[in-house]
N, C-alpha and C positions, 0 to 999 in steps of 0.2 A: 772761581768755583768749579767744581765737578759736576758739569753739565748732563742733565740726565736724559733720557729719551726724548726726541722731538717731539712726541704727543702732548710732552706737558705745555709746548707752544700753545696748543688748542685748548687744553683743560682751563687755562684761565677765562677765555672769552668765551667757553662753553658756560660757564657760570653765570654771563650776562646776555649768552645768544638770543635766547628767545626775546629780549628786550631790545635787540638791535635791529638796523635795517637789513634787508633781504640781502644775501650776499656774505653777511661777516663769518658765518660757521656752515659752510656747504659739506653735508655729509657724504656728498659724492666724492669729494676732495679727499684721498686717504691720506691720513697725518703721517703715515710711513713713508709717504713719497712727497716729501716738500716740494720738489723740482716742479710737480703739478701744479701749485699754488701760484696765484698772479699776485704782484703789488697790490692790486685793488682789492685782492681779498685778505693779504694780511696785513696791511697799514691798519685797516680798522680794527682787525683782531689785536694788533699792538696796544694801539691806543685805548681799546676796552679794558685791556691787561693793566696798563698804567692806572687808568680810573678805578678798577675794582680794587686795587691794593690802597693807592692814595687816598680815594674816597672812602675808604671802609677803614679797615683797623688803624691804617696811619691817621685818618681824620679824627677817630675817636681818642687815639692817644694824645695828639696835639691838643684836642679840646680838654681833656683832663689835666695835661699839664701845664696848658696856658690858663687855667683856671674859668673856661667856660661852662664845663660841665662838671657835676659830680656824681659820685655813687648814691644811689638812693638807699635809705634805711630799710630795713627789712629783705635785703639781698645782698650779695657779696660778689656777683660775677667779675666785676673790675676793681674791686677793693684793694688789691696787691698794687695795681697802679697807682692808687693815690697815696698807698704806703711805700713807694718807688721799692717795692720788694720784688724786682723782677729776676727771673732767670734767663739762662741762655737758651731755654726752649720756647720761651713766650712768641717770638715772632719768626720763628724758621720758616714758615710756610711763607708769609709774606716775601721774606728774601728770596726763596726761590722761585716764587711765583714770578718775580720782576725779572730774575735773571734767567730763567728757563722759559719764561712766557714772553713778556713785552718787550725785554731788551734782545733777545734772539728773533723775534718776529721783525724788529727794527732792522737788525743787522741782514735778514734775509732780503728785506724789501731794499736795503742799500746795495747791497750785491747784485740782486735782480736788475735795479735799476739803473746802477752803475755801469752794467755791461751793455747796454742799448741807449745810453745817454739819456736815460729818462728822468730828466734832472728835478722835475716838481716832486715826484715821489722819493727822490733820493733826498731833498733838500727837508722835506717834514718828517721822514723817518729819522734823519740825523739829529733833527731839533729835539725830535720826542725822546729820543734815545740819550742826548745830551741832558736834557729836562729830569729824567729819570734816574740817570746816574748821578747826578747833582742833590737829588733828595736823598738817595743812599750814601753818599759821601758825608753829606751834613747827618745824618744819623748816627754813622758808623766811625767817621774819619777816615780811617784805612779801609778799601775795598778792592776786590779785584777790578782792575780797569784795562792796564795796557795789554794784559795777557788773557782778558776775558772773552767768552764768546768764541773761543777758536776750536772747539769742539774736542777730536781726540788730538789734535797737534798739540794742545796744551792741556793737558787732564788735570793739572793741579796748578792753576795761575797764581802768579805771586800777588801779594796786597800792595798797592800803592798808598802812600800818604796823602792826605787829603789835598795838600796843595798842588800834587803833581795832578792828581785827577783836575783840580781847577785849570790848570793851566792846559790840559789836554782838552776839557770842555770848551775852552775858548776858542782853541783850535779847530774843535769839531764846527763851531757856530760860523766861524770864519769860511772853511770848507763849504758848509751847506749853502752858504750866500753866495759864494763865489761862482755858482754855475750859471749857464746860459737858460734862463728859463723860456726864453723866446724861440729857441731852436725846435724845428719840425719834430724832433724826437721825444720832447717834453711833453707827456701827455698829460691832460688835465685830468686831475684826480676826481674831480667833481664830488659826487655825495660820499666817495670812497674816502676822503676828507672829512671826518665825521666832526671836525673843529670847525675849519674856515671854509669848507666846500671849494677847495682849491683856489681861495683867494691869497696868490702870493705876496701881494701888497701888506695883507694882515700877517703873512708869516714872516715878512720882514720885521714887521714891528714886533711880534713876538721873539724873533732873533735879539735885537735890541734891547728889549727889556730882560732879557733872561741873560744878557750880557750886564747889564746895569745891576741887576740882582747880584750875580757873581761879584763885580767890582766892589760892591757895597760891603761884601763880606772880609774885606781887607783892613777895615777902618782901625780895628785893633792890633793888626799885625804890621802893616806898612801903608798907611791911610794916603801917602802920596804916591803909590806905586801906579795907580790907573788914574790920577787926577786929570790928564791931559784928555784921556778917552772919555772920562765921565763927563768933561765938560763939553766935549764934540758931539756926545749921545744929546746933551740937553739943548744944544745949539740946533741940531737938526731936526729936534723935534718928532721924530718918528717912532713912538714909543705906543704901547698897545692901549691907549686911551679912547680907541674909537669901538672897541668890541671885547666882551669878554673870553677867554680862551677856556673853553667850557666842554665836557662830553656828557651830551643829554638825551642819548638813545635809549631811553627808559620805557618800560610798560608797568603797568599796575599788575604784575605779576610776580610769584615768589622769584622764579629764575630769573627775570628780567628787570626786577627793582633796583633803585638805589642801593648800593653796596651797604651803606649805615643803616639805613632803613631797614632792607633784608635782615642783618645780623642784630643791630643793637636795638631796634624798636620793635620789629615783628617777632624774630625767632628767639631773641633772648631779652623778652621785654621784662619791664619791672626794674631796671636799673639805672638809666641814665636820665638824671634830672638837671635843673639848671644850678650852675654854681654861685654861692653868695658874692665872692668877689666881683663878678660880672652883674649879677642881678641888682645887688646893693646900688650900684653905681647908674645903672639904667633908671632904677627906681628914684634916687635921689635927684637925679638931673631931669626927672619927667622926660626921659627920651621915647619917643613914639616908636622906637624900633623895637622897643620891649616885647610889645603886642606881636609884632611882626616876625620876632625871633622865636618866641617860646609860646607854647599852649598853656593857658591858665591850669591850674590844679583843679581836680573835681572835686575837692572838699577841702574845706578849711581856707587858709589865706591863699588868694588867686595867684599870688607870685612867690610862693614860699620856697626856700632853696636851702642847699646845705653847703657849708664850707668844705674844703678839701681834708678827707680823713673822719669827717664828723659823723658819719653813717656808721663808726664801729660803736658809737657811746649813744646813739639815738633810737629810741624803744618806741612803739606804739605807733608808728607811722606807715606808710607804705608809699609806693610811687604817686598812688591817687592824691596824695596830700602836697604833691610839689608840681611846679613848672617843668614842661619837659621841652625839649628841642622841636621847633617845627619844620622837620624834615619828612617828606612823603616818599611812596613809590617813584615819583618822577624828579625828584629833586635833582639838580645837576652836579656833577663832579667838575669844581673849577681848578683849572690849572694857573691861571691869572684872572682877576676881577680888574675892571676899570678902576675903581677905587682904590686897589690895592697899588696899581701902576702909579696913579696920582701922588700916593703917600711915598712911592720910591722916589719920585721926582721930587717931591717936598725935601726929603731927607738929602739927595744929591744936591740941591739947590742950597740948603741949608749948612751944608758942609763944605761946598765947592764954588758955590755960584752967588746968587744974589739972595738976601734975606726976605724982600718984597716979593719974588716970584716963588721963593719956599711958601709963603704964606698963602699967596693964591692958590699954588698946588695943594695944599693942606685943606682950603675951605672946598677946593674942588673933589677932592678926595670925601670929604663928609657929603657933599651933594650927591655925590654919585651912590654912595651906600645909601642914603634915603631914597634916591630915586629908584635904586633897583629892589626896593622892597615896596614900592607902589606908593611912597608919601611924597610930598611935597620936599623939593630939594632945599626948601629955606625952613623945614619944620622945627629945626632945633640949630643953634650954632654953638661953637664952642671956642673958648679964647685959645689964642695962637700962644705959644711959648716955646719955640723952637724945638729941638730934638724930642725932647719928653713929651711933648703935646702931640706929634707926628706920630710917634710908635704908639702911644696910648689909642690915639683915634684910628690907627692902623689896626689895634688889638681888637677894639669894637667891633669894627666892620668886617673883620675875619671870622665872627661868629657864625658858626654852621657853614662856613665857606672855605675859609684858609686857615685851620686852627693850628696845622702844624708848622706853617710859616709864623704866625704869631708866638709859638714855643721857640723856634730860632731866632726870633729878633729880641726876646727876652734873654736868651743867651749871649747873644751879641752886644745887646746894649744896655740891659740891666732894667730896661723899661717893658712894660708898667712896674713902678717901684713900690706898688701897693700889694703886691701877691701876699698872701697869708702862708705862714709855715703849715705844713701837711700835719694835721692833728694823730696822724698814726704812721708817720715816716719812721722808715729804720735806718736812715742816715744820721750821721752825728751832726749836730748843731742844726745850722740852717741851711745846710747842704742841700740841693735839688739836682734834679734829673739833668744831663747835659748830653747825652747820647742813648745808643742802645747797646747791649751786649753782643758780640759777635755770635753766630748763631751755632747751636751745637752741632747741627748738621753738617756745618763746615769744618768743624772741629775734628769729626768723624771722617771727612771725606778730603780734606786739603791739608797737608802738612804744613802748608805756608800760612795758614790763620795764625793772626798774631794771639797772644797771651791775651787773657781775659783783663779787661780795664772796667774800672768800676764807674757806674753810670754817672757818678758826680766828678767824674773827671772832663775837663772842658775839651772839645775838638779845638783843632788848631786855629781856627778863626775866633773862637768865643771869649770872652773875659773870663 
């Protein structure tokens, strides 16, 4: 992409700055002189930048397209998302914020840390950069990667295909974890690491988990390509089941609140409600997570909801008539949850390992989902039925936390297989979104931007 002024690096975190720990955005550091900034300052800025986009608009989009949320009647802010009537202007800002903000922050930390063998900072920045590139590749398929973030050296970087990006990400992860974290030059990030506070054992688990997620994206393309690597990860059993990877440095203030809350609950209120696809199953199964995931309606049926696109034909009601997502100012942004990791393990075991271990991991995933919401780990049980049940329960557990990943899972596996057709869809037949459109901002600034591809065309790993 065409990298803008370095000031944009700090704009991302400025939107969260007052909610972050001291040092995230020091106004005495000139944004025009980034060489004055230390890795300890810029690393949390990068993580906050990723959290702002992934936990804000991307979480909302994933929640609509994974049929966790729906557009309320008597409002229309997100109705086009339900109609799949996107334009190439819709997510320009998010694309720019990640490239000119978070991804460039991570590069800055990597360059500074590498120059002094400061390998803990280097590894964390590399892993978060790989994670962020991974999300962009899954949304757009082709993205600037091998020539990205090179400033004036490459003004108009080429777009690499998704599989090339994936291979590069695996190399990045290996590079990050190959460094000597015990050397005297490897400073302890401490609180500058706003995810794990410098615990490199957890970052090793994060790296392994990201690898496993990447490997499982190949199941429709070349299912045996990474079989041995998957089995090795399962045998090693050092995946991120010990802690959530999350950003939680928020305050109950407008400029420091959770990004979804700030935009979709507070600033543009009246729009987001429960989707009937999810709510009906929570209710029919008497699932106790319902009350933990949603606020009851103020009037009418406590757990009323709408189907995707139904708001266009519903009259006489407002958001007060429907259940709404239970996300407040302090709600964390999750990069991985423990329950998600158990479901990844369950899928990997079901495809490549042991059926019994798959079922155990599946049940552990349900348990962790319940525990994370303050419920008893045995508050509800669901029968195990292989991949179908694993992805369905992963979908339940992703509510309010990892909805974008649930959307990717649907495109990769076809599960859950009970999604309803949008009642306002502009796509033909039962076609559904598979990607985002390349941003118009790229089309006007980078001649290498690919031609527009319809949002119902699968990315390289999807069905």
